[in-house]
N, CA and C atoms as a LAMMPS dump frame, in Angstrom:
ITEM: TIMESTEP
0
ITEM: NUMBER OF ATOMS
219
ITEM: BOX BOUNDS ff ff ff
-5.0000000000000000e+02 5.0000000000000000e+02
-5.0000000000000000e+02 5.0000000000000000e+02
-5.0000000000000000e+02 5.0000000000000000e+02
ITEM: ATOMS id mol type element x y z
1 1 1 N 325.971 -166.529 -389.408
2 1 2 C 326.469 -166.277 -388.062
3 1 3 C 327.87 -165.679 -388.145
4 2 1 N 328.1 -164.682 -387.336
5 2 2 C 329.387 -163.996 -387.336
6 2 3 C 330.456 -164.85 -386.661
7 3 1 N 331.669 -164.854 -387.237
8 3 2 C 332.766 -165.58 -386.59
9 3 3 C 333.336 -164.804 -385.402
10 4 1 N 332.878 -163.575 -385.219
11 4 2 C 333.391 -162.731 -384.146
12 4 3 C 332.594 -162.943 -382.865
13 5 1 N 333.218 -162.644 -381.766
14 5 2 C 332.569 -162.768 -380.462
15 5 3 C 332.556 -161.41 -379.779
16 6 1 N 331.843 -161.342 -378.683
17 6 2 C 331.853 -160.114 -377.898
18 6 3 C 333.27 -159.76 -377.449
19 7 1 N 334.112 -160.759 -377.259
20 7 2 C 335.505 -160.5 -376.865
21 7 3 C 336.263 -159.793 -377.981
22 8 1 N 336.051 -160.204 -379.228
23 8 2 C 336.678 -159.51 -380.356
24 8 3 C 336.213 -158.056 -380.383
25 9 1 N 334.924 -157.879 -380.211
26 9 2 C 334.338 -156.546 -380.242
27 9 3 C 334.944 -155.663 -379.154
28 10 1 N 334.991 -156.17 -377.938
29 10 2 C 335.532 -155.398 -376.821
30 10 3 C 337.006 -155.075 -377.021
31 11 1 N 337.768 -156.024 -377.513
32 11 2 C 339.202 -155.798 -377.733
33 11 3 C 339.426 -154.696 -378.754
34 12 1 N 338.615 -154.673 -379.794
35 12 2 C 338.737 -153.633 -380.812
36 12 3 C 338.422 -152.268 -380.226
37 13 1 N 337.391 -152.186 -379.416
38 13 2 C 336.997 -150.905 -378.832
39 13 3 C 338.063 -150.331 -377.918
40 14 1 N 338.799 -151.201 -377.26
41 14 2 C 339.809 -150.722 -376.322
42 14 3 C 341 -150.079 -377.017
43 15 1 N 341.095 -150.257 -378.329
44 15 2 C 342.21 -149.675 -379.071
45 15 3 C 341.972 -148.216 -379.431
46 16 1 N 340.748 -147.752 -379.304
47 16 2 C 340.442 -146.375 -379.688
48 16 3 C 339.208 -145.924 -378.924
49 17 1 N 338.853 -144.678 -379.078
50 17 2 C 337.624 -144.202 -378.464
51 17 3 C 337.831 -143.113 -377.442
52 18 1 N 336.729 -142.629 -376.871
53 18 2 C 336.8 -141.523 -375.916
54 18 3 C 337.693 -141.809 -374.719
55 19 1 N 337.812 -143.064 -374.332
56 19 2 C 338.658 -143.374 -373.179
57 19 3 C 340.131 -143.172 -373.498
58 20 1 N 340.485 -143.167 -374.78
59 20 2 C 341.866 -142.926 -375.202
60 20 3 C 342.062 -141.453 -375.527
61 21 1 N 341.117 -140.877 -376.253
62 21 2 C 341.265 -139.5 -376.716
63 21 3 C 340.84 -138.467 -375.683
64 22 1 N 340.053 -138.891 -374.68
65 22 2 C 339.576 -137.944 -373.678
66 22 3 C 338.526 -136.992 -374.205
67 23 1 N 337.845 -137.369 -375.275
68 23 2 C 336.879 -136.484 -375.921
69 23 3 C 335.452 -136.971 -375.688
70 24 1 N 334.981 -136.859 -374.46
71 24 2 C 333.596 -137.225 -374.177
72 24 3 C 332.664 -136.082 -374.554
73 25 1 N 331.507 -136.424 -375.087
74 25 2 C 330.444 -135.469 -375.393
75 25 3 C 330.916 -134.384 -376.367
76 26 1 N 331.591 -134.799 -377.409
77 26 2 C 332.059 -133.917 -378.478
78 26 3 C 331.638 -134.539 -379.805
79 27 1 N 331.822 -133.835 -380.919
80 27 2 C 331.518 -134.463 -382.216
81 27 3 C 332.314 -135.753 -382.448
82 28 1 N 333.544 -135.809 -381.955
83 28 2 C 334.337 -137.037 -382.102
84 28 3 C 333.692 -138.177 -381.32
85 29 1 N 333.136 -137.862 -380.161
86 29 2 C 332.421 -138.853 -379.349
87 29 3 C 331.207 -139.384 -380.114
88 30 1 N 330.453 -138.467 -380.721
89 30 2 C 329.273 -138.882 -381.49
90 30 3 C 329.668 -139.771 -382.664
91 31 1 N 330.749 -139.422 -383.339
92 31 2 C 331.236 -140.251 -384.449
93 31 3 C 331.607 -141.643 -383.959
94 32 1 N 332.266 -141.707 -382.806
95 32 2 C 332.663 -142.995 -382.238
96 32 3 C 331.427 -143.812 -381.866
97 33 1 N 330.467 -143.173 -381.217
98 33 2 C 329.227 -143.853 -380.846
99 33 3 C 328.548 -144.449 -382.078
100 34 1 N 328.435 -143.673 -383.138
101 34 2 C 327.793 -144.161 -384.358
102 34 3 C 328.582 -145.296 -384.997
103 35 1 N 329.898 -145.191 -384.994
104 35 2 C 330.731 -146.249 -385.574
105 35 3 C 330.621 -147.534 -384.764
106 36 1 N 330.622 -147.417 -383.446
107 36 2 C 330.508 -148.594 -382.584
108 36 3 C 329.137 -149.236 -382.75
109 37 1 N 328.105 -148.416 -382.818
110 37 2 C 326.743 -148.918 -383.028
111 37 3 C 326.675 -149.731 -384.316
112 38 1 N 327.207 -149.177 -385.381
113 38 2 C 327.211 -149.872 -386.672
114 38 3 C 328.024 -151.155 -386.606
115 39 1 N 329.185 -151.088 -385.974
116 39 2 C 330.077 -152.245 -385.862
117 39 3 C 329.42 -153.355 -385.048
118 40 1 N 328.738 -152.973 -383.975
119 40 2 C 328.058 -153.946 -383.116
120 40 3 C 327.073 -154.78 -383.935
121 41 1 N 326.266 -154.109 -384.743
122 41 2 C 325.249 -154.827 -385.504
123 41 3 C 325.805 -155.46 -386.777
124 42 1 N 326.971 -155.031 -387.224
125 42 2 C 327.639 -155.711 -388.336
126 42 3 C 328.196 -157.042 -387.858
127 43 1 N 328.829 -157.038 -386.69
128 43 2 C 329.388 -158.269 -386.139
129 43 3 C 328.309 -159.224 -385.648
130 44 1 N 327.23 -158.672 -385.138
131 44 2 C 326.173 -159.494 -384.535
132 44 3 C 324.827 -159.162 -385.178
133 45 1 N 324.657 -159.509 -386.467
134 45 2 C 323.434 -159.116 -387.185
135 45 3 C 322.158 -159.696 -386.589
136 46 1 N 322.252 -160.832 -385.957
137 46 2 C 321.057 -161.431 -385.362
138 46 3 C 320.48 -160.529 -384.276
139 47 1 N 321.338 -159.748 -383.62
140 47 2 C 320.869 -158.856 -382.56
141 47 3 C 320.05 -157.701 -383.134
142 48 1 N 320.327 -157.316 -384.372
143 48 2 C 319.587 -156.224 -385.003
144 48 3 C 318.131 -156.607 -385.233
145 49 1 N 317.878 -157.885 -385.467
146 49 2 C 316.512 -158.333 -385.716
147 49 3 C 315.62 -158.12 -384.501
148 50 1 N 316.212 -158.123 -383.325
149 50 2 C 315.446 -158.002 -382.096
150 50 3 C 315.695 -156.67 -381.398
151 51 1 N 316.31 -155.717 -382.109
152 51 2 C 316.647 -154.439 -381.497
153 51 3 C 315.41 -153.565 -381.38
154 52 1 N 315.138 -153.124 -380.179
155 52 2 C 314.01 -152.246 -379.898
156 52 3 C 314.583 -151.007 -379.226
157 53 1 N 314.483 -149.866 -379.894
158 53 2 C 315.104 -148.652 -379.364
159 53 3 C 314.524 -148.235 -378.021
160 54 1 N 313.346 -148.743 -377.68
161 54 2 C 312.732 -148.387 -376.403
162 54 3 C 313.117 -149.359 -375.293
163 55 1 N 313.807 -150.414 -375.647
164 55 2 C 314.174 -151.429 -374.666
165 55 3 C 315.574 -151.149 -374.132
166 56 1 N 315.644 -150.531 -372.963
167 56 2 C 316.932 -150.195 -372.37
168 56 3 C 317.727 -151.397 -371.896
169 57 1 N 317.128 -152.591 -371.941
170 57 2 C 317.828 -153.799 -371.51
171 57 3 C 318.477 -154.524 -372.681
172 58 1 N 318.31 -154.013 -373.889
173 58 2 C 318.93 -154.655 -375.043
174 58 3 C 320.443 -154.648 -374.878
175 59 1 N 321.104 -155.664 -375.436
176 59 2 C 322.559 -155.807 -375.285
177 59 3 C 323.31 -154.546 -375.685
178 60 1 N 322.831 -153.855 -376.724
179 60 2 C 323.518 -152.631 -377.159
180 60 3 C 323.483 -151.578 -376.056
181 61 1 N 322.289 -151.313 -375.508
182 61 2 C 322.159 -150.297 -374.471
183 61 3 C 322.956 -150.669 -373.23
184 62 1 N 322.864 -151.913 -372.836
185 62 2 C 323.589 -152.374 -371.652
186 62 3 C 325.09 -152.231 -371.869
187 63 1 N 325.554 -152.658 -373.048
188 63 2 C 326.974 -152.534 -373.358
189 63 3 C 327.419 -151.07 -373.279
190 64 1 N 326.692 -150.167 -373.946
191 64 2 C 327.115 -148.771 -374.006
192 64 3 C 327.08 -148.126 -372.624
193 65 1 N 326.082 -148.429 -371.817
194 65 2 C 326.018 -147.871 -370.466
195 65 3 C 327.195 -148.349 -369.623
196 66 1 N 327.534 -149.613 -369.735
197 66 2 C 328.677 -150.141 -368.984
198 66 3 C 329.98 -149.527 -369.478
199 67 1 N 330.097 -149.379 -370.79
200 67 2 C 331.303 -148.775 -371.361
201 67 3 C 331.455 -147.335 -370.868
202 68 1 N 330.383 -146.552 -370.936
203 68 2 C 330.472 -145.16 -370.515
204 68 3 C 330.753 -145.051 -369.017
205 69 1 N 330.201 -145.941 -368.231
206 69 2 C 330.513 -145.956 -366.805
207 69 3 C 331.985 -146.2 -366.566
208 70 1 N 332.561 -147.098 -367.345
209 70 2 C 333.99 -147.403 -367.233
210 70 3 C 334.828 -146.205 -367.67
211 71 1 N 334.441 -145.551 -368.771
212 71 2 C 335.195 -144.403 -369.282
213 71 3 C 335.192 -143.266 -368.263
214 72 1 N 334.066 -143.037 -367.645
215 72 2 C 333.927 -141.885 -366.756
216 72 3 C 334.536 -142.098 -365.374
217 73 1 N 335.027 -143.294 -365.087
218 73 2 C 335.671 -143.549 -363.785
219 73 3 C 337.009 -142.864 -363.692
């Protein structure tokens, strides 16, 4: 079990990313998305066991949709 929480994860994301650099939908954005995806499942490996790419309600998809909604405001 990871010693990290969703709060640790969120705090780390707020230090960098498209919301800071203003680079949405660019190669830098794609790199950030891939890094966050990897980090999410590194911190929370149990979630990877139940990850279904077709399930839009999975915590990863929900998190990313909420994050992008916040960035685009």
